[in-house]
C-alpha positions as CSV (number, residue, x, y, z in Angstrom):
1,M,66.6,120.8,150.9
2,E,67.5,124.4,152.1
3,T,64.5,127.4,151.2
4,K,65.7,130.9,150.8
5,N,63.9,134.7,149.9
6,A,65.8,135.9,147.0
7,V,65.5,138.2,144.0
8,V,66.5,137.9,140.6
9,T,69.2,140.3,139.4
10,S,70.0,139.0,135.7
11,T,68.2,136.5,133.3
12,L,70.0,135.0,130.6
13,L,68.0,134.3,127.4
14,G,70.5,133.1,123.9
15,Y,72.7,130.6,122.4
16,E,75.1,128.6,124.4
17,D,78.7,127.5,123.7
18,H,77.1,124.6,120.9
19,G,74.4,126.7,120.2
20,I,71.6,125.3,121.6
21,L,69.4,127.8,122.5
22,T,68.4,128.7,126.8
23,C,67.9,130.2,129.5
24,Q,69.4,131.2,132.6
25,I,68.2,133.4,136.3
26,F,70.4,134.0,138.0
27,V,70.0,135.3,141.9
28,N,70.8,137.0,145.2
29,Y,69.5,134.9,148.3
30,D,71.6,136.9,151.2
31,E,74.4,139.6,150.4
32,H,77.6,137.0,149.7
33,S,75.4,134.2,147.1
34,S,74.6,134.5,143.7
35,Q,73.8,132.4,141.8
36,G,71.6,131.1,138.5
37,F,69.2,128.7,138.0
38,G,68.1,126.6,134.9
39,N,70.7,126.7,131.8
40,R,68.4,124.1,130.2
41,V,67.4,124.0,126.7
42,L,64.5,126.1,125.9
43,D,61.4,124.8,124.6
44,I,57.8,127.0,125.5
45,E,56.1,125.5,128.4
46,Y,59.6,126.1,130.1
47,I,59.3,129.5,129.1
48,K,56.0,129.3,130.4
49,N,56.4,127.8,133.6
50,I,59.1,130.8,134.6
51,L,56.8,133.6,133.9
52,S,53.9,131.8,135.6
53,V,56.0,131.4,139.0
54,F,56.1,134.8,139.2
55,G,53.3,136.3,138.0
56,V,54.8,137.9,134.7
57,R,53.8,138.2,131.2
58,K,57.3,139.2,129.4
59,W,61.1,137.5,130.6
60,E,61.8,141.2,130.7
61,D,60.5,141.5,133.8
62,L,61.7,139.1,135.9
63,K,64.2,141.2,136.2
64,G,64.0,142.4,140.1
65,Q,61.5,140.4,141.1
66,F,61.3,138.5,144.9
67,C,61.5,134.4,144.8
68,R,62.2,131.6,146.7
69,V,64.9,128.9,145.8
70,G,65.3,126.0,146.8
71,I,68.6,124.5,147.3
72,K,69.6,121.2,148.2
73,D,73.4,120.2,147.6
74,D,74.3,124.2,147.1
75,M,72.3,123.6,144.4
76,I,69.2,125.6,143.8
77,I,66.5,123.2,141.8
78,Q,63.6,124.9,142.4
79,I,61.8,128.2,141.8
80,G,58.8,129.5,143.4
81,H,56.7,132.3,143.9
82,V,57.3,134.5,147.1
83,L,54.3,134.7,148.7
84,N,52.1,131.2,146.9
85,N,53.9,128.1,148.6
86,N,52.0,125.9,146.2
87,I,53.8,127.5,143.2
88,W,57.2,126.2,141.9
89,F,58.7,125.3,139.5
90,D,61.4,122.5,139.3
91,V,63.4,121.6,136.7
């Protein structure tokens, strides 16, 4: 697995095509790479874990936050705190 520093460029919190409540976090981890993380069925623990990784209290505060991403097979599989290597969220 490769680890890269990233910044949140945008988020999505809403319904996907089949009416399932979901969220996604979009990050840039170099000049030419933007990728989404998430796109899972939402529950309150999922949201709490994401907010905890970033150390924010509101979903709206995620944009512009720095983080670390774990990438495997060209997909983000983990998202972590930018400074504290002990704080990671893995779906």
